[in-house]
C-alpha positions as CSV (number, residue, x, y, z in Angstrom):
1,M,121.3,16.6,-28.2
2,N,119.9,13.7,-30.2
3,N,117.9,10.9,-28.7
4,G,118.8,8.3,-31.3
5,F,115.6,8.8,-33.4
6,G,116.9,12.0,-35.1
7,I,114.6,14.1,-32.9
8,P,116.3,16.7,-30.6
9,G,115.6,16.0,-26.9
10,N,113.5,19.2,-26.3
11,M,111.4,18.4,-29.4
12,K,110.7,14.9,-28.2
13,Q,109.7,16.3,-24.8
14,M,107.4,18.7,-26.4
15,M,105.8,15.9,-28.4
16,E,105.3,13.8,-25.3
17,Q,103.7,16.8,-23.5
18,A,101.4,17.3,-26.5
19,Q,100.4,13.7,-26.4
20,A,99.7,13.9,-22.7
21,I,97.5,16.9,-23.2
22,Q,95.7,15.2,-26.0
23,K,94.9,12.2,-23.7
24,K,93.6,14.6,-21.0
25,I,91.4,16.4,-23.6
26,L,89.9,13.1,-24.7
27,K,89.2,12.2,-21.1
28,V,87.4,15.5,-20.5
29,K,85.3,15.0,-23.7
30,E,84.5,11.4,-22.7
31,D,83.4,12.5,-19.2
32,A,81.2,15.2,-20.7
33,G,78.1,13.0,-20.7
34,T,78.3,12.6,-16.9
35,R,78.4,16.3,-16.2
36,Y,75.1,18.2,-15.9
37,A,74.0,21.8,-15.6
38,E,70.5,22.9,-14.5
39,A,69.0,26.2,-15.1
40,S,65.6,27.7,-14.6
41,S,63.4,30.6,-15.6
42,G,60.2,32.2,-14.5
43,G,61.1,31.9,-10.9
44,G,61.7,28.1,-11.2
45,M,58.6,27.4,-13.2
46,V,60.6,26.1,-16.1
47,K,63.8,24.0,-15.5
48,A,66.2,22.6,-18.1
49,V,69.0,20.1,-17.6
50,V,71.8,19.8,-20.1
51,N,74.8,17.5,-20.1
52,G,78.3,18.3,-21.0
53,K,77.7,17.2,-24.5
54,F,75.1,19.9,-25.0
55,E,72.3,17.4,-25.0
56,L,69.0,18.5,-23.4
57,I,68.4,15.8,-20.7
58,S,65.2,17.0,-19.2
59,L,62.7,19.8,-19.3
60,A,60.3,20.4,-16.4
61,I,57.4,22.8,-16.7
62,D,55.2,23.7,-13.7
63,K,51.6,23.3,-14.7
64,Q,50.8,26.8,-13.3
65,V,52.7,28.4,-16.1
66,V,50.8,26.4,-18.8
67,N,48.2,28.8,-20.1
68,P,46.8,28.5,-23.7
69,D,46.5,32.3,-23.8
70,E,50.2,32.8,-23.0
71,V,52.0,30.3,-25.2
72,E,54.6,32.8,-26.3
73,M,55.6,33.5,-22.7
74,L,56.0,29.8,-22.0
75,Q,58.1,29.5,-25.2
76,D,60.3,32.3,-24.0
77,L,60.7,30.7,-20.5
78,I,61.7,27.4,-22.1
79,L,64.2,29.1,-24.4
80,S,65.7,31.1,-21.5
81,A,66.1,28.1,-19.3
82,V,67.7,26.0,-22.0
83,A,70.0,28.8,-23.1
84,E,71.2,29.3,-19.6
85,A,71.9,25.6,-19.1
86,Y,73.9,25.6,-22.3
87,S,75.8,28.6,-21.2
88,K,76.7,26.9,-17.9
89,V,77.8,23.7,-19.7
90,K,80.0,25.8,-22.1
91,S,81.5,27.6,-19.2
92,E,82.3,24.4,-17.3
93,N,83.7,22.7,-20.4
94,D,85.9,25.8,-21.1
95,K,87.2,25.8,-17.5
96,L,88.0,22.1,-17.6
97,L,89.8,22.4,-21.0
98,E,91.7,25.4,-19.8
99,E,93.0,23.4,-16.8
100,V,94.1,20.6,-19.1
101,T,95.7,22.8,-21.7
102,G,97.3,25.3,-19.4
103,G,95.2,28.1,-20.8
104,I,96.0,27.5,-24.4
105,G,92.8,28.1,-26.4
106,I,92.1,25.3,-28.8
107,P,89.0,26.1,-30.9
108,G,86.4,23.5,-31.7
109,L,87.0,21.0,-28.9
110,F,83.4,21.1,-27.8
């Protein structure tokens, strides 16, 4: 069946669905800056907040964990908190994109 544009009806429908998915993906990406993930390490002594665009928004360090003799430990705690926050953001982004695409994995969206 032809729709008058030389495109079979089912092909036109598929293109419309692809365009709708593309719009939803763009919306998810636009909204990424408003989603946040917080993670902590060292029993809450170091807290990191990352947004859905993988930008570090804040880093809080309890003064009790600041010890000039244990700088390496503090560095490890910071890295751990930031990495966990990034992991949470990636997981949330993946979940949202899976909902939009119906489970089709499209690499490189975030």
